[in-house]
C-alpha positions as CSV (number, residue, x, y, z in Angstrom):
1,M,-2.6,10.4,57.1
2,I,-0.1,7.9,58.6
3,A,2.5,5.2,57.5
4,E,1.5,2.0,58.9
5,N,4.6,-0.7,57.6
6,G,5.1,1.4,54.2
7,T,1.2,1.1,53.3
8,T,-0.5,4.9,53.5
9,V,-3.6,4.8,56.0
10,I,-6.3,7.5,55.1
11,T,-7.0,9.3,58.6
12,Q,-10.0,11.1,59.6
13,D,-7.5,14.6,60.0
14,T,-6.4,14.1,56.6
15,I,-10.5,13.9,55.3
16,R,-10.9,16.9,57.3
17,T,-7.9,19.0,56.4
18,Y,-8.9,17.8,52.7
19,K,-12.3,18.9,52.8
20,L,-11.1,22.1,54.2
21,L,-8.3,22.6,51.4
22,R,-11.1,22.0,48.6
23,E,-13.1,24.6,50.2
24,I,-10.7,27.5,50.5
25,A,-9.0,26.7,47.8
26,D,-9.8,28.6,44.3
27,E,-7.9,25.5,42.1
28,E,-8.4,21.8,42.2
29,V,-7.1,20.0,45.2
30,L,-5.4,16.8,44.9
31,I,-3.8,14.8,47.0
32,A,-1.0,12.3,46.1
33,L,-0.1,9.2,47.8
34,S,3.3,7.2,47.8
35,D,2.6,4.1,48.7
36,K,4.6,1.5,49.0
37,R,2.5,-1.7,48.9
38,Y,0.4,-0.7,46.3
39,R,4.0,-0.2,44.0
40,S,5.1,-3.7,45.3
41,Y,2.1,-5.5,43.5
42,L,3.3,-3.5,40.1
43,K,5.7,-6.1,37.8
44,N,6.9,-3.1,35.1
45,E,9.9,-1.6,37.1
46,K,9.4,1.3,35.1
47,V,5.7,2.2,36.1
48,K,6.8,1.1,39.6
49,E,9.2,4.1,39.8
50,T,6.6,6.7,39.0
51,A,3.6,5.2,40.6
52,F,1.5,6.9,42.8
53,L,-2.3,7.1,44.6
54,T,-4.7,10.4,44.5
55,F,-7.8,10.3,46.3
56,D,-11.2,12.3,46.0
57,I,-14.3,12.1,48.6
58,L,-17.6,12.0,47.3
59,D,-19.9,14.2,48.2
60,Q,-21.8,17.1,47.1
61,H,-18.8,19.1,46.7
62,G,-16.6,16.6,45.1
63,E,-16.1,14.4,41.9
64,K,-13.6,12.0,41.2
65,N,-9.9,13.3,40.7
66,S,-8.1,13.2,37.4
67,T,-4.3,14.4,36.3
68,N,-2.5,15.2,33.8
69,T,-3.8,13.1,30.9
70,Q,-0.2,12.6,29.9
71,N,-0.1,10.0,33.2
72,I,-1.1,7.0,32.6
73,Y,-4.0,5.4,35.1
74,S,-6.2,2.6,36.5
75,D,-9.9,2.1,37.0
76,T,-11.2,4.3,39.8
77,L,-11.7,2.4,43.3
78,I,-14.6,3.2,45.4
79,I,-14.2,2.6,49.2
80,N,-15.7,3.4,52.8
81,Q,-13.1,5.3,55.4
82,S,-14.1,7.0,58.2
83,G,-17.3,7.4,57.1
84,E,-16.6,8.8,54.0
85,T,-17.0,7.5,50.5
86,L,-13.7,8.0,48.6
87,A,-12.3,7.7,45.4
88,L,-8.7,5.7,44.9
89,K,-7.3,5.5,41.6
90,G,-3.6,5.0,40.6
91,Y,-1.4,6.6,38.5
92,S,2.0,6.3,36.3
93,Q,3.8,9.0,34.9
94,L,5.5,8.1,31.9
95,S,6.5,9.3,28.8
96,A,4.9,8.2,25.3
97,A,8.2,7.0,24.6
98,A,8.0,4.9,27.5
99,V,4.8,3.4,27.0
100,F,5.7,3.0,23.5
101,S,8.9,1.2,24.3
102,M,6.9,-1.5,27.0
103,S,4.0,-2.1,24.7
104,D,4.1,-5.2,22.0
105,Q,4.5,-3.6,18.8
106,R,5.0,-6.3,16.4
107,L,2.1,-6.8,14.9
108,S,2.0,-2.8,14.2
109,I,5.4,-3.3,12.7
110,A,4.9,-6.2,10.8
111,C,1.5,-4.5,9.4
112,M,3.5,-1.3,8.8
113,T,6.5,-3.0,6.7
114,A,4.1,-5.1,4.8
115,A,2.0,-1.6,4.0
116,F,5.3,-0.2,2.9
117,L,6.7,-3.0,1.0
118,W,3.3,-3.2,-0.8
119,A,3.5,0.7,-1.8
120,I,7.1,0.2,-3.1
121,L,5.7,-2.8,-5.0
122,S,3.0,-0.9,-6.5
123,C,4.7,2.3,-7.4
124,T,7.6,0.2,-9.0
125,Y,4.8,-1.8,-11.1
126,L,3.2,1.4,-12.0
127,K,5.9,2.7,-13.0
128,K,7.0,-0.2,-15.2
129,K,3.5,-0.6,-16.4
130,Q,4.0,3.0,-17.6
131,Q,7.4,2.6,-19.4
132,H,6.4,-0.3,-20.8
133,K,3.0,2.2,-21.9
134,E,5.6,4.5,-23.6
135,T,8.3,2.3,-25.2
136,D,5.9,-0.4,-26.7
137,T,3.3,1.7,-28.0
138,P,2.7,0.8,-31.5
139,N,3.5,3.1,-34.4
140,G,0.5,3.0,-36.4
141,F,0.8,2.8,-40.6
142,G,-2.6,2.3,-42.4
143,G,-4.5,1.4,-39.4
144,L,-1.9,-1.4,-38.7
145,S,0.3,-1.7,-35.4
146,Y,2.5,-3.9,-34.2
147,S,3.8,-4.2,-30.4
148,E,6.8,-6.1,-30.5
149,R,6.6,-7.1,-26.4
150,E,3.3,-8.8,-27.1
151,G,4.6,-9.9,-30.9
152,R,1.0,-9.1,-32.3
153,F,-0.9,-6.8,-34.8
154,Y,-3.4,-4.2,-34.2
155,D,-6.0,-2.1,-36.6
156,A,-7.1,1.0,-36.0
157,T,-9.2,0.2,-32.8
158,Q,-6.0,-1.4,-31.1
159,I,-8.1,-4.6,-31.6
160,P,-5.7,-7.7,-32.6
161,I,-5.8,-9.0,-36.1
162,H,-5.4,-12.6,-35.8
163,F,-2.9,-14.3,-38.7
164,T,-2.1,-17.4,-39.1
165,P,1.4,-18.4,-38.1
166,M,2.5,-18.3,-41.5
167,Q,0.8,-14.8,-42.3
168,Q,2.6,-13.2,-39.0
169,Q,5.8,-14.2,-40.0
170,F,5.6,-12.8,-43.8
171,M,3.9,-9.7,-41.9
172,S,6.4,-9.4,-39.5
173,L,8.9,-9.7,-42.4
174,L,7.1,-6.6,-44.3
175,W,6.7,-4.6,-41.0
176,E,10.4,-4.6,-40.3
177,A,11.6,-4.1,-43.6
178,P,13.1,-0.5,-45.0
179,S,9.6,0.7,-46.5
180,H,7.8,-2.0,-45.8
181,A,9.4,-3.8,-49.1
182,L,11.2,-7.4,-49.4
183,S,12.1,-9.1,-52.8
184,K,10.1,-12.7,-53.1
185,K,13.7,-14.3,-52.7
186,E,14.3,-12.4,-49.1
187,I,10.7,-13.7,-48.2
188,C,11.1,-17.0,-49.9
189,D,14.7,-17.7,-48.1
190,A,13.4,-16.5,-44.8
191,L,9.6,-18.6,-44.7
192,W,11.2,-21.5,-46.5
193,P,15.0,-22.0,-46.2
194,G,16.3,-24.9,-48.1
195,K,13.4,-24.7,-50.7
196,E,14.4,-24.6,-54.4
197,D,11.4,-23.4,-55.6
198,A,8.4,-21.4,-53.1
199,N,7.1,-18.7,-55.6
200,D,3.8,-20.9,-55.9
201,T,3.6,-21.1,-51.8
202,L,4.3,-17.3,-51.5
203,Y,1.7,-16.9,-54.1
204,T,-0.7,-19.2,-52.1
205,L,0.6,-17.3,-49.0
206,V,0.1,-13.5,-50.1
207,R,-3.5,-14.7,-52.0
208,R,-5.0,-15.9,-48.7
209,L,-3.2,-12.6,-46.6
210,K,-4.8,-9.8,-48.6
211,P,-8.7,-9.7,-48.2
212,V,-7.1,-9.9,-44.1
213,I,-5.1,-6.6,-44.2
214,E,-7.4,-4.9,-46.5
215,Q,-10.4,-6.0,-44.2
216,H,-8.7,-4.5,-41.2
217,T,-6.7,-1.9,-42.4
218,D,-6.5,1.1,-44.8
219,L,-3.6,-1.3,-46.6
220,K,-2.7,-3.6,-49.2
221,I,0.0,-5.9,-50.4
222,T,1.5,-5.0,-53.9
223,A,3.7,-7.0,-56.1
224,D,5.8,-5.3,-58.9
225,R,7.7,-6.0,-61.9
226,C,10.9,-6.4,-60.1
227,G,9.3,-9.2,-57.7
228,R,8.9,-7.2,-54.6
229,Y,6.6,-7.2,-52.1
230,T,5.4,-3.9,-50.7
231,L,3.0,-3.3,-47.7
232,T,1.3,0.0,-49.1
233,I,-1.7,2.1,-48.1
234,K,-4.6,2.0,-50.5
235,D,-5.9,4.4,-52.9
236,L,-8.5,6.8,-51.9
């Protein structure tokens, strides 16, 4: 094996020596060549610094050679030299970190970032949803419950009860009042402020609301002699 102008030439003596070593050696024999011309075609400086060639003779005793799998390598080139069939392969000894640093990781990093952000947003959403579920779980009373976040009443099976806007306001007043009871004056002042006499309007509202409440819940609206309306549980 001689060098001509920095290029390695595999001679017949090199081939014979290699065959002999292969026959007497207990382990695989590998010949590595440092070829300047080969390295000159490599554009990456990191690859060029550690690049080398290997060759093997393809006959009944030989197979395509290989080196440590941690190296990066090229495809095998099959040539005829001095009447022998040779398999040439280029290698470069680079660490995984070096290979990673040379590759374009922009798409991978973008995907990883997107996945990371999606995971954070998903966890935040689920956490908030759980908090809403815990803090906004309606408290039941006689088969009736109220969601402050949604501003809606539900029956015992968590089906929304549809009230007219005025019925909704009336029920909200009773629901939030202590013991679910309010005087007629308190209700009229809240629902019809400035109206001199709203008793008849209140009576009509309650009369139409009662069957809705009794149909969907175990509650009823009662009026006592003191002029108070109360939301109470129906008698069994």
